[in-house]
Backbone as numpy.savetxt, mean C-alpha at the origin, in Angstrom:
# Nx Ny Nz CAx CAy CAz Cx Cy Cz
13.60 -12.06 -4.05 12.24 -12.70 -3.42 11.93 -13.98 -4.43
13.23 -14.89 -4.64 12.80 -16.09 -5.47 11.72 -16.66 -5.33
11.06 -16.87 -4.05 10.03 -17.85 -3.76 8.49 -17.09 -4.39
8.57 -15.97 -4.54 7.37 -15.09 -4.93 7.56 -15.57 -6.51
8.41 -15.68 -6.84 8.67 -14.96 -8.96 7.63 -16.08 -9.36
7.34 -17.44 -9.03 6.42 -18.23 -9.77 5.10 -17.13 -9.90
4.72 -16.58 -8.65 3.32 -15.91 -8.60 3.49 -14.66 -9.37
4.67 -13.93 -9.09 4.63 -12.59 -10.32 4.91 -13.11 -11.55
5.19 -13.76 -11.97 5.74 -14.21 -13.43 4.43 -14.56 -13.92
2.70 -15.27 -13.36 1.99 -15.54 -13.81 0.89 -14.13 -13.53
1.39 -13.10 -12.75 0.78 -11.84 -12.77 1.25 -10.87 -13.97
2.72 -10.95 -14.52 2.98 -9.93 -15.47 2.62 -10.82 -17.07
2.96 -12.25 -16.67 1.97 -12.43 -17.97 0.60 -12.38 -18.32
-0.46 -12.02 -17.44 -1.85 -12.19 -17.35 -1.69 -10.56 -17.69
-0.95 -9.79 -17.12 -1.05 -8.21 -17.26 -0.33 -7.65 -18.64
0.31 -8.68 -19.37 1.27 -8.30 -21.01 -0.61 -8.83 -21.65
-1.30 -9.82 -21.09 -2.36 -10.27 -22.27 -3.47 -9.90 -22.32
-3.58 -8.73 -21.40 -4.71 -7.67 -21.19 -5.42 -7.52 -22.09
-4.77 -7.46 -23.20 -5.24 -6.62 -24.77 -5.88 -5.36 -24.74
-4.98 -4.62 -23.86 -5.59 -3.11 -24.46 -5.39 -2.57 -25.33
-6.79 -1.53 -26.00 -6.74 -0.94 -27.29 -5.29 -0.34 -27.46
-5.05 0.17 -28.80 -4.08 0.72 -28.80 -4.71 2.16 -28.86
-5.97 2.43 -29.31 -6.25 3.82 -29.61 -7.39 3.58 -28.69
-8.24 4.74 -28.53 -7.80 6.33 -28.51 -6.28 6.22 -27.51
-5.64 6.27 -27.97 -3.79 6.57 -27.38 -3.81 7.07 -25.97
-4.41 8.46 -25.69 -4.51 8.99 -24.67 -4.93 8.45 -23.51
-5.76 7.36 -23.93 -6.50 6.40 -22.62 -5.93 5.29 -22.28
-5.32 4.67 -23.30 -4.83 3.43 -22.98 -3.40 3.74 -23.08
-2.25 4.37 -23.56 -1.28 4.54 -23.65 -0.52 4.36 -22.44
-0.83 5.57 -21.35 -1.02 5.70 -20.16 -0.76 4.40 -19.38
-1.68 3.62 -19.56 -2.68 2.56 -18.74 -1.33 1.49 -18.94
-0.68 1.28 -20.53 0.54 0.05 -20.91 1.64 0.73 -20.03
2.05 2.36 -20.17 3.00 2.53 -19.56 3.24 2.34 -18.45
1.95 2.72 -17.02 2.76 2.70 -15.76 2.50 0.83 -15.15
1.43 -0.13 -16.01 1.55 -1.16 -15.99 3.25 -1.73 -16.43
3.63 -1.61 -17.57 5.23 -2.01 -17.66 6.15 -1.17 -16.78
6.03 -0.63 -15.97 7.22 -0.21 -15.04 7.24 -1.12 -13.75
8.29 -1.25 -13.44 9.04 -1.76 -12.50 7.64 -2.03 -11.34
7.55 -2.94 -10.73 6.95 -2.84 -9.62 7.05 -5.16 -9.02
6.88 -4.64 -7.73 6.98 -5.86 -7.23 5.38 -6.89 -7.01
4.30 -6.25 -7.59 3.11 -6.74 -7.57 2.74 -7.51 -5.99
2.92 -6.92 -5.13 2.69 -7.98 -3.51 1.44 -7.84 -3.51
0.46 -6.95 -4.15 -0.81 -7.19 -3.61 -1.40 -8.21 -4.53
-1.44 -8.58 -5.93 -1.76 -9.84 -6.70 -1.48 -10.97 -6.32
0.09 -11.12 -5.82 0.88 -12.14 -5.29 -0.20 -12.61 -3.74
-0.26 -11.42 -2.96 -1.19 -12.02 -1.89 -2.66 -12.65 -2.15
-3.33 -11.95 -3.44 -4.33 -12.62 -3.75 -4.46 -13.68 -4.18
-3.39 -14.10 -4.97 -3.32 -15.58 -5.46 -2.60 -16.54 -3.90
-2.28 -16.22 -3.40 -1.05 -16.93 -1.90 -2.93 -17.11 -0.87
-3.69 -15.83 -0.90 -4.79 -16.24 -0.39 -5.89 -17.25 -0.44
-5.89 -17.65 -1.94 -6.69 -18.43 -2.64 -5.89 -20.17 -2.36
-4.46 -20.19 -2.31 -3.95 -20.99 -2.42 -4.28 -21.68 -1.30
-3.91 -20.12 0.13 -4.34 -20.92 1.67 -5.44 -21.42 1.95
-6.22 -21.00 1.47 -7.70 -21.67 1.78 -8.05 -22.98 0.99
-6.56 -23.52 0.05 -7.06 -25.09 -0.57 -7.65 -24.91 -1.49
-7.50 -24.05 -2.46 -8.13 -23.92 -4.01 -6.87 -23.63 -5.11
-7.01 -24.08 -5.97 -5.92 -23.51 -7.28 -5.97 -22.54 -7.65
-4.43 -21.80 -7.31 -4.27 -20.10 -7.58 -5.17 -19.60 -9.16
-5.05 -20.63 -9.65 -6.01 -20.21 -11.04 -7.54 -19.17 -11.03
-7.74 -19.73 -10.09 -9.34 -19.29 -9.63 -9.51 -17.65 -9.51
-8.13 -17.34 -8.76 -7.99 -16.06 -8.18 -7.55 -15.20 -9.28
-6.98 -15.52 -10.33 -6.45 -14.91 -11.27 -7.32 -13.74 -11.72
-8.27 -13.33 -12.12 -8.97 -11.99 -12.27 -9.20 -11.33 -11.32
-9.40 -11.94 -10.26 -9.02 -11.03 -9.11 -8.16 -10.01 -8.46
-7.22 -11.58 -8.67 -5.64 -10.50 -8.47 -5.27 -9.56 -9.77
-5.99 -9.93 -10.83 -5.60 -8.53 -12.11 -6.43 -7.44 -11.78
-7.46 -7.55 -10.89 -8.32 -6.60 -10.78 -7.94 -5.49 -9.84
-7.25 -6.28 -8.74 -6.10 -5.61 -7.64 -5.26 -5.04 -8.06
-4.17 -5.56 -9.22 -3.16 -4.63 -9.48 -3.74 -3.53 -10.20
-4.26 -3.59 -11.12 -5.36 -2.38 -12.08 -5.25 -1.34 -11.14
-6.59 -1.88 -10.12 -7.04 -0.84 -9.10 -5.75 0.29 -8.45
-4.79 -0.74 -8.32 -3.94 -0.40 -7.14 -2.72 1.07 -7.89
-2.59 0.80 -9.51 -2.42 1.71 -10.10 -3.07 2.65 -10.45
-4.22 2.64 -10.34 -5.50 3.52 -10.73 -4.86 4.19 -9.58
-4.79 4.25 -8.54 -4.77 5.17 -7.34 -3.15 5.50 -6.81
-1.92 4.70 -7.62 -0.81 5.52 -7.83 -1.06 6.65 -8.91
-1.52 6.60 -10.08 -2.00 7.66 -11.21 -2.55 8.93 -10.32
-3.46 8.53 -9.75 -4.48 10.01 -9.09 -3.34 10.51 -7.94
-3.27 9.55 -6.73 -2.18 10.01 -6.02 -0.83 10.85 -6.09
-0.29 10.59 -7.49 0.51 11.31 -7.93 0.40 12.63 -8.39
-0.83 12.86 -8.92 -1.44 13.89 -9.17 -1.37 15.12 -8.10
-2.24 14.52 -7.32 -2.85 15.20 -5.57 -1.12 15.64 -5.42
-0.03 14.48 -5.10 0.62 14.67 -4.50 1.80 15.65 -5.12
1.02 15.87 -6.57 2.19 16.69 -7.76 3.79 15.87 -7.69
4.07 14.21 -8.04 4.70 13.75 -7.75 5.59 13.90 -9.53
6.66 13.93 -9.38 7.49 13.92 -10.62 8.10 12.65 -11.15
8.19 11.73 -10.18 8.81 10.08 -10.73 7.82 9.29 -9.81
7.62 7.96 -10.25 7.14 7.07 -10.02 8.11 5.74 -10.57
8.41 4.82 -9.44 9.63 3.53 -9.80 10.18 4.49 -10.86
11.24 5.53 -10.49 12.31 5.41 -11.42 12.03 6.15 -12.62
10.73 6.18 -12.84 10.30 6.93 -14.39 8.97 7.78 -14.32
9.35 9.06 -15.05 8.26 10.34 -15.01 6.97 9.28 -14.26
5.92 10.15 -13.78 4.53 9.97 -13.16 4.02 10.48 -14.93
2.52 9.63 -15.10 1.82 10.24 -15.98 1.30 11.26 -16.00
0.65 11.86 -15.20 0.72 13.29 -15.74 2.00 14.16 -15.98
3.14 13.93 -15.37 4.55 14.73 -16.02 4.50 13.90 -17.51
4.64 12.94 -17.89 5.06 12.11 -18.99 3.53 12.78 -20.24
2.26 12.82 -19.83 1.35 13.37 -20.48 0.90 14.87 -19.96
-0.40 14.85 -19.45 -0.84 16.28 -18.83 -1.40 15.43 -17.90
-1.99 16.20 -16.92 -2.91 16.01 -15.91 -4.36 15.53 -16.35
-5.05 15.89 -17.01 -6.08 15.63 -17.84 -6.41 14.37 -18.37
-4.77 13.87 -19.25 -4.84 12.61 -19.39 -4.78 11.38 -18.19
-3.96 11.87 -17.40 -3.68 10.88 -16.06 -4.71 10.94 -15.92
-5.89 11.77 -15.40 -7.10 11.45 -14.30 -8.32 10.27 -15.33
-8.36 10.77 -16.64 -8.60 9.52 -17.74 -8.66 8.64 -17.62
-7.07 8.47 -17.99 -6.48 7.18 -18.06 -6.33 6.31 -16.63
-6.06 6.97 -15.57 -6.83 6.29 -14.28 -8.19 6.04 -13.97
-9.10 6.82 -14.61 -10.13 6.42 -14.66 -10.83 5.15 -15.10
-10.01 4.95 -16.43 -10.31 3.95 -17.32 -10.02 2.55 -16.72
-8.81 2.99 -16.28 -7.76 1.58 -15.16 -8.79 0.87 -14.19
-9.66 1.71 -13.47 -10.64 1.35 -12.75 -11.59 0.59 -13.30
-12.31 1.34 -14.10 -13.00 0.13 -15.24 -12.53 -1.05 -15.45
-11.30 -1.35 -16.20 -10.77 -2.34 -16.26 -10.47 -3.39 -15.24
-10.50 -2.83 -14.39 -10.34 -4.15 -13.30 -11.61 -4.14 -12.99
-12.72 -3.40 -12.76 -13.92 -4.27 -12.57 -14.32 -5.42 -13.76
-13.88 -4.83 -14.85 -13.88 -5.68 -15.86 -13.50 -7.18 -15.71
-12.52 -7.09 -15.16 -11.55 -8.02 -14.77 -12.68 -9.44 -14.10
-13.25 -8.63 -13.37 -14.00 -9.22 -12.25 -15.16 -10.14 -12.39
-15.48 -9.65 -13.96 -16.32 -10.27 -14.93 -15.96 -11.90 -15.46
-14.51 -12.62 -15.22 -13.85 -13.77 -16.00 -13.52 -14.58 -14.52
-14.26 -14.06 -13.44 -14.67 -15.02 -12.73 -15.01 -16.32 -12.73
-14.83 -17.84 -12.34 -15.46 -18.55 -12.70 -17.19 -18.86 -11.82
-17.84 -18.96 -12.85 -18.91 -19.03 -12.43 -19.54 -19.82 -10.86
-18.85 -20.35 -10.24 -18.47 -21.12 -9.16 -18.56 -20.22 -8.05
-17.88 -18.94 -8.11 -17.12 -17.61 -7.22 -18.13 -17.06 -7.00
-18.82 -16.49 -6.21 -20.21 -15.59 -5.58 -19.68 -14.09 -6.02
-20.03 -13.98 -7.25 -19.50 -12.55 -7.89 -20.04 -11.35 -7.15
-21.39 -11.47 -6.47 -21.85 -10.40 -6.07 -20.90 -10.41 -4.77
-20.61 -11.29 -4.00 -19.73 -10.84 -2.59 -18.55 -10.26 -3.02
-17.90 -11.18 -3.97 -16.59 -10.62 -4.41 -16.45 -9.24 -4.88
-17.23 -9.10 -5.63 -17.30 -7.62 -5.92 -17.77 -6.52 -4.95
-18.87 -6.52 -4.03 -18.80 -5.77 -3.07 -17.53 -5.60 -2.10
-16.97 -6.50 -1.78 -15.66 -6.65 -1.13 -14.51 -5.85 -1.84
-14.30 -5.72 -2.96 -13.69 -4.79 -4.25 -14.00 -3.88 -3.86
-15.06 -3.02 -3.97 -15.63 -1.97 -3.92 -15.58 -1.07 -2.85
-15.87 -1.92 -1.75 -15.91 -1.83 0.22 -13.96 -1.38 0.15
-13.00 -2.38 -0.73 -11.65 -1.98 -0.28 -11.22 -0.69 -1.03
-11.86 -0.58 -2.23 -11.25 0.92 -2.98 -11.70 2.06 -2.24
-13.07 1.78 -1.59 -13.75 3.49 -1.12 -12.90 3.38 0.48
-12.48 2.19 1.01 -11.68 2.44 2.33 -10.48 3.21 1.56
-9.64 3.10 0.63 -8.81 3.74 0.31 -9.07 5.10 0.10
-9.94 5.28 -0.58 -10.19 6.90 -0.55 -10.46 7.53 0.45
-10.78 6.75 1.47 -11.51 7.43 2.76 -10.27 7.74 3.48
-9.07 6.67 3.11 -7.72 6.77 3.94 -7.20 7.97 3.15
-7.05 8.21 2.00 -6.25 9.13 1.03 -6.81 10.62 1.56
-8.29 10.65 1.95 -8.69 11.93 2.41 -8.82 12.32 3.28
-8.54 11.09 4.59 -8.10 11.90 5.91 -6.30 12.01 5.71
-5.96 11.38 4.77 -4.41 12.03 4.78 -4.27 13.52 4.24
-4.90 13.90 3.09 -5.35 15.15 2.60 -5.95 16.04 3.74
-6.43 15.97 4.78 -6.98 16.38 5.65 -6.06 16.77 7.02
-4.97 15.75 7.34 -3.91 15.77 8.16 -2.96 17.25 7.54
-3.04 17.13 6.20 -2.06 17.84 5.54 -2.48 20.12 6.43
-3.81 20.12 6.56 -4.29 21.40 7.20 -4.42 21.15 8.54
-3.70 20.24 9.22 -3.61 19.58 10.78 -2.26 19.86 11.10
-2.62 20.25 12.44 -1.28 19.93 13.62 -1.42 19.38 14.73
-2.71 18.52 14.85 -3.09 18.03 16.21 -3.74 16.77 16.15
-3.19 15.73 14.91 -3.57 14.73 14.77 -2.96 13.47 15.36
-3.63 12.81 16.37 -3.56 11.72 16.83 -2.74 10.56 16.25
-2.31 9.64 17.81 -1.74 8.47 16.91 -3.03 7.29 16.48
-4.26 7.39 17.21 -5.04 6.91 16.70 -5.69 6.93 15.25
-5.81 8.40 15.30 -6.30 8.53 13.92 -5.33 8.66 12.72
-3.90 8.79 12.84 -2.83 8.20 12.37 -3.14 6.63 11.56
-3.26 6.16 13.03 -3.68 4.29 12.52 -4.66 4.32 11.67
-5.64 4.79 11.65 -6.97 4.98 11.18 -6.76 5.09 9.50
-6.20 6.00 9.73 -5.88 6.44 8.55 -5.19 5.33 7.40
-3.87 5.21 7.86 -3.15 3.78 7.01 -3.94 2.72 7.55
-4.71 2.85 8.17 -5.84 1.44 7.71 -6.94 1.12 6.40
-6.74 2.75 6.38 -7.39 2.74 5.17 -6.40 2.96 3.78
-5.64 4.20 3.69 -5.06 4.26 2.91 -4.14 3.20 2.27
-3.25 2.42 3.08 -1.98 1.70 3.48 -2.68 0.26 3.32
-3.57 -0.28 4.20 -3.78 -1.35 4.58 -5.20 -2.16 3.68
-5.53 -1.19 3.30 -7.22 -1.76 2.97 -7.36 -2.30 1.79
-6.33 -2.36 0.78 -6.09 -3.08 -0.95 -5.84 -3.98 0.09
-4.34 -3.89 0.69 -3.55 -5.19 1.05 -4.66 -6.77 1.52
-5.74 -6.03 2.41 -6.58 -6.58 3.20 -7.33 -7.09 2.21
-7.92 -6.24 1.21 -8.93 -6.44 0.67 -8.14 -7.85 -0.59
-6.89 -7.94 -0.58 -6.34 -9.01 -1.82 -6.25 -9.91 -1.20
-6.32 -10.53 -0.30 -6.15 -11.69 0.40 -7.84 -12.19 0.65
-8.61 -11.26 1.03 -9.99 -11.58 1.84 -10.39 -11.80 0.15
-10.38 -11.03 -0.89 -10.79 -12.05 -2.08 -10.21 -12.89 -2.80
-8.46 -13.28 -2.34 -8.22 -14.36 -3.02 -9.04 -15.58 -2.37
-9.32 -15.29 -0.62 -9.88 -16.49 -0.17 -11.44 -16.48 -0.59
-12.28 -15.47 -0.96 -13.26 -15.92 -1.38 -13.31 -16.09 -2.78
-12.13 -16.66 -3.59 -12.59 -17.19 -4.98 -12.16 -18.28 -4.80
-11.62 -18.77 -3.83 -11.22 -20.04 -3.14 -12.59 -20.80 -2.18
-13.61 -19.81 -2.42 -14.82 -20.57 -1.62 -14.71 -20.96 -0.12
-13.97 -20.10 0.60 -13.62 -20.83 1.86 -14.67 -19.89 3.02
-14.34 -20.16 4.24 -15.62 -19.96 4.82 -15.14 -18.76 5.67
-16.28 -17.96 5.69 -16.09 -16.62 6.72 -15.08 -16.21 7.58
-15.03 -17.69 8.48 -13.91 -17.31 9.59 -12.45 -17.34 8.80
-12.52 -18.11 7.76 -11.33 -18.05 7.50 -10.75 -16.63 6.34
-11.81 -16.36 5.87 -12.09 -14.71 5.42 -12.05 -14.00 6.33
-11.86 -13.82 7.33 -11.72 -13.11 8.74 -10.53 -12.55 8.54
-9.75 -13.95 9.46 -8.45 -13.76 9.34 -7.43 -13.29 8.14
-8.00 -13.85 6.96 -7.34 -13.06 5.95 -7.14 -11.62 6.07
-8.05 -11.25 6.38 -8.33 -9.41 6.52 -7.42 -9.13 7.75
-7.64 -10.14 8.53 -6.68 -9.25 9.58 -5.18 -9.28 9.29
-4.67 -10.44 8.66 -3.60 -10.78 8.63 -2.98 -9.73 7.46
-4.17 -9.36 6.51 -3.58 -7.92 5.44 -3.61 -6.97 5.93
-4.47 -6.63 7.06 -4.80 -4.97 7.40 -3.47 -4.76 8.37
-2.62 -6.20 9.17 -1.62 -6.33 10.23 -0.28 -5.93 9.08
-0.40 -6.48 8.37 0.65 -6.22 6.99 0.99 -4.78 6.80
-0.28 -4.29 6.12 -0.31 -3.20 5.70 0.23 -1.97 6.69
-0.54 -1.95 7.75 -0.13 -1.02 8.97 1.43 -1.21 9.28
1.83 -2.74 9.64 3.30 -2.62 9.85 4.20 -2.03 8.63
3.87 -2.52 7.45 4.79 -2.18 6.21 4.73 -0.53 6.45
3.53 0.15 6.48 3.61 1.78 6.58 4.43 1.97 7.64
3.84 1.51 8.88 4.89 2.08 10.16 6.47 2.02 9.85
7.01 1.10 9.00 8.09 0.64 8.76 8.83 1.73 7.57
7.93 1.96 6.62 7.98 3.00 6.00 8.43 4.42 6.58
7.57 4.60 7.44 7.93 6.10 8.31 9.13 5.91 8.87
9.44 5.00 9.65 10.87 4.71 10.44 12.03 5.01 9.51
12.05 3.61 8.05 12.91 3.96 7.02 13.36 5.42 6.96
12.52 6.29 6.64 12.51 7.38 6.31 13.65 8.22 6.94
13.73 7.77 8.07 14.83 8.48 9.44 16.37 7.39 9.72
15.99 6.37 9.64 17.02 5.46 10.02 17.81 4.58 8.40
17.13 4.60 7.51 17.79 4.03 6.54 18.48 4.25 5.86
19.52 3.63 4.80 20.72 4.03 4.28 19.91 5.11 2.96
20.06 5.81 2.82 19.45 6.37 1.87 19.65 6.36 -0.04
20.63 5.79 0.11 20.98 5.05 -1.19 19.86 3.72 -1.33
19.79 3.18 -0.74 19.20 2.04 -0.78 17.33 2.12 -0.54
17.12 2.98 -0.03 15.89 3.72 0.22 15.23 4.51 -0.78
16.41 4.90 -1.43 16.31 5.97 -2.65 15.62 7.12 -2.77
15.39 7.60 -1.77 15.57 9.25 -1.36 16.35 9.44 0.37
16.98 10.68 0.15 17.48 11.16 1.27 16.72 11.33 2.14
17.37 11.00 3.57 16.95 10.86 4.78 16.35 12.45 5.40
15.21 11.62 5.96 13.98 12.76 6.10 13.29 13.43 5.07
13.18 12.69 4.13 12.47 13.05 2.97 10.66 13.43 3.46
10.28 12.83 4.13 9.03 13.30 5.14 9.13 14.37 5.30
9.98 14.17 6.34 10.03 15.41 7.45 10.41 16.55 6.54
10.87 16.53 5.91 11.04 17.85 4.53 9.43 18.29 3.77
8.73 17.43 3.38 7.49 17.61 2.76 6.24 17.80 3.55
6.82 17.67 5.22 5.78 17.79 6.19 4.91 17.02 6.70
5.08 15.70 6.10 4.06 14.93 5.97 3.69 14.61 7.75
2.37 13.83 7.92 2.30 13.62 9.18 2.38 12.03 9.30
3.71 11.88 9.69 3.74 10.44 9.89 3.68 9.80 11.16
3.80 8.67 11.41 3.77 8.03 12.88 4.88 8.58 13.71
5.53 9.02 13.48 7.07 9.90 14.60 6.80 10.96 14.44
6.20 11.37 13.39 5.90 13.08 13.73 5.01 13.33 14.73
3.78 12.43 14.58 2.31 12.30 15.29 3.01 12.09 16.79
3.35 11.39 16.95 4.07 10.59 18.40 4.96 11.58 19.29
5.77 12.43 18.37 6.48 13.47 18.67 6.21 14.63 19.15
4.90 14.97 18.14 3.88 16.42 18.60 3.05 15.75 20.13
2.72 14.55 20.14 2.10 14.66 21.40 2.82 14.51 22.55
4.18 14.19 22.56 5.04 13.76 23.75 5.82 15.16 24.28
6.24 15.95 23.08 6.97 17.19 23.31 6.36 18.32 23.80
7.11 19.08 24.30 7.03 20.59 25.36 6.46 21.45 24.63
5.26 22.60 25.20 4.70 23.49 24.41 6.00 24.25 23.60
6.81 24.80 24.22 8.15 25.10 23.12 8.99 24.17 21.76
8.52 23.22 22.26 9.27 22.38 21.17 8.41 22.14 20.17
6.62 22.16 20.39 5.72 22.02 19.74 5.67 23.33 18.97
5.51 24.67 19.57 5.97 25.20 18.16 6.45 25.90 17.56
7.87 25.21 18.12 8.63 25.48 17.27 8.56 24.28 16.08
8.19 23.18 16.34 8.19 21.80 14.88 6.73 22.30 14.75
5.76 22.83 14.91 4.69 23.02 13.72 4.56 24.45 13.00
5.70 25.39 13.71 6.06 26.52 12.96 6.82 25.96 11.63
7.64 25.00 11.94 8.54 24.79 10.62 7.47 23.60 9.79
6.67 23.14 10.39 5.41 22.27 9.40 4.85 23.26 8.36
4.48 24.37 9.15 3.59 25.59 8.07 4.38 26.55 6.99
5.70 26.07 7.39 6.17 26.98 5.92 7.45 25.61 5.41
7.24 24.67 5.37 7.55 23.39 4.70 7.62 24.16 2.94
8.64 23.61 2.01 9.72 22.29 2.73 10.92 23.06 3.99
10.85 21.92 4.73 12.04 21.95 6.09 13.57 21.88 5.68
14.21 22.56 6.10 15.72 22.50 5.44 16.15 21.38 6.29
16.94 20.78 5.19 17.84 20.03 5.39 18.74 19.98 7.18
19.44 21.35 7.60 19.42 20.81 9.10 18.71 21.04 10.20
17.39 21.47 9.49 16.03 21.36 10.99 15.90 20.02 10.56
16.07 19.40 9.43 15.11 17.85 9.25 16.33 17.15 10.43
17.56 17.57 10.61 18.37 16.44 11.60 17.80 16.83 12.76
17.56 18.20 13.00 17.01 18.49 14.49 15.96 17.67 14.99
14.67 17.26 14.12 13.44 16.87 14.06 14.09 15.42 14.62
14.62 15.14 13.58 15.11 13.35 13.84 15.51 13.07 15.60
16.51 14.25 16.15 16.94 14.45 17.22 16.14 14.12 18.00
14.62 15.01 17.89 13.86 15.27 18.88 13.12 13.72 18.91
12.91 13.28 17.43 11.85 12.06 17.63 12.62 11.02 18.75
14.16 11.23 18.51 14.95 9.84 19.39 14.59 10.08 20.47
14.73 11.26 21.02 14.68 12.16 22.37 13.29 11.55 23.30
11.83 11.64 22.68 11.07 11.38 23.03 10.43 10.03 22.59
11.51 9.20 22.18 11.26 7.92 21.59 10.23 7.62 20.93
10.55 8.51 20.18 9.55 8.12 18.71 9.84 6.83 17.73
11.11 7.05 17.65 11.60 5.85 16.46 11.62 4.42 17.32
11.74 4.61 18.60 11.38 3.13 19.53 9.97 2.81 19.34
9.22 3.80 19.35 7.94 3.48 19.72 7.41 2.78 18.42
7.81 3.36 17.11 7.62 2.97 15.88 8.26 1.50 15.83
9.43 0.92 16.25 10.12 -0.07 15.71 8.89 -1.02 16.56
8.27 -0.84 17.80 7.50 -1.71 18.45 6.43 -1.94 17.81
5.68 -1.19 17.73 4.31 -1.15 17.12 4.57 -2.04 15.51
5.43 -1.52 15.00 5.50 -2.18 13.59 5.65 -3.88 13.95
6.36 -4.26 14.77 6.67 -5.61 15.16 5.45 -5.90 16.06
4.82 -5.24 16.67 3.33 -5.69 16.83 2.48 -6.25 16.06
2.62 -5.37 15.01 1.37 -5.59 13.82 2.06 -6.97 13.19
3.52 -6.93 13.00 3.79 -7.79 12.09 3.67 -9.51 13.06
3.91 -9.50 14.16 3.22 -10.43 15.09 1.57 -10.54 14.82
0.68 -9.62 14.68 -0.51 -10.35 14.36 -0.61 -10.83 13.07
0.05 -10.44 12.24 0.15 -10.94 11.28 0.53 -12.15 10.89
1.54 -12.90 12.01 1.92 -13.86 12.12 0.89 -14.78 12.84
0.00 -14.48 13.50 -1.06 -15.06 14.50 -2.31 -15.53 13.66
-2.18 -14.65 12.59 -3.46 -15.26 11.90 -3.36 -16.02 11.09
-2.00 -16.02 10.58 -2.12 -16.65 9.45 -1.37 -18.10 9.93
-1.02 -18.17 11.33 -1.02 -19.33 12.14 -2.09 -20.12 12.16
-3.34 -19.55 11.99 -4.95 -20.25 12.15 -5.06 -21.19 10.66
-4.05 -21.09 9.51 -4.37 -22.17 8.12 -3.29 -23.13 8.50
-3.83 -24.17 7.70 -3.05 -25.37 7.68 -1.70 -25.56 6.88
-0.93 -26.32 7.48 0.05 -26.26 6.62 0.41 -26.57 5.14
0.93 -25.77 3.97 1.19 -25.93 3.03 1.91 -25.03 2.15
2.33 -24.87 0.68 3.22 -24.38 0.14 3.11 -22.40 0.20
1.79 -22.67 0.08 1.50 -21.23 0.11 1.32 -20.66 1.83
1.12 -21.31 2.58 1.41 -20.79 3.95 3.13 -20.30 4.05
4.38 -21.41 3.80 5.31 -21.66 3.91 5.69 -20.12 3.41
5.02 -19.88 2.08 5.74 -18.61 1.21 5.05 -17.44 1.46
3.73 -17.72 2.59 3.89 -16.01 2.74 4.60 -16.26 4.18
5.03 -16.96 5.22 5.98 -16.82 5.84 7.21 -16.11 5.52
7.68 -16.64 4.37 8.68 -16.22 4.16 8.37 -14.46 3.71
7.69 -14.38 2.81 7.07 -12.72 2.68 7.14 -11.67 3.82
6.43 -12.56 4.57 6.23 -11.64 6.14 7.53 -11.38 6.64
8.87 -12.67 6.67 9.91 -12.56 7.23 11.02 -11.55 6.51
10.48 -11.26 4.90 11.29 -10.79 4.24 10.65 -9.08 4.47
9.20 -8.72 4.49 8.75 -7.52 4.78 9.45 -6.97 5.90
9.74 -7.77 7.17 9.61 -7.44 8.18 11.10 -7.25 8.54
12.33 -7.52 7.72 13.55 -7.53 7.60 14.46 -6.27 6.51
13.02 -5.97 5.72 13.65 -4.76 4.74 14.19 -3.55 5.10
15.12 -3.16 4.22 15.89 -2.02 5.00 16.00 -0.93 4.04
14.81 -0.78 2.89 14.61 -0.04 1.84 13.30 -0.15 1.24
């Protein structure tokens, strides 16, 4: 993605110059550790693009972009604890590298650092409004995570409930990233609304695409074995859609496996066959494309600019990704 390199370079430079203290080490070293790991920085890039798209110099949105990236990494640290994940971006997770208590504290500290970044916005930016937008976005992420945790104990999750969940857990911060960029630019309420639709549509499309790639992607490219989500008993769009569509006996068999996870690899392939039988993979592909189309339609509301073209390239790249 060479077209976003100027934006990622700016973000990386700002992150390196955060000036996080060296001590106490148990607070700041984990923060430095996760921020220095390999990452695409999509959310802060979207904040910069949202600002440029609304006709302002992207420098005005840098504090908001850094706040977004810091809070995103805060959520990753805490998500990894809840999921008991051992690796993130090819490296040990913070709670594995240090310990659970250190990870919780350093994550909390990153949230504070994110709020402090918003203090650096220029005086002509409506701080109260952009701060409110930021906090609402983070709260929606927490709501989505709570729903996802609730779904682990349920076998009757509907597709609409699933879409509501990823609308918070995955899409909310992407939407917030773009909206904050527009706010930093002083954009109209109408333009900020279109930015929100663009971000939410991108986030939902991206997550459904991840669900689909779990069963159709090349494992070497995707970075995990085929059906990893199935093995862990996750309620993805494909799983929920199939549970809604299959026969009573198939549902009994499938829910029995989900109760006794991890699911064996032989049963994983049987479940994938069930997905295909009931068109869950086709439904996921169609819905993914529908949300990408919504994103494109929202972007069409903005005038021509380099930022619009870069966002068009980004949407095309995300839509065509195979990992």
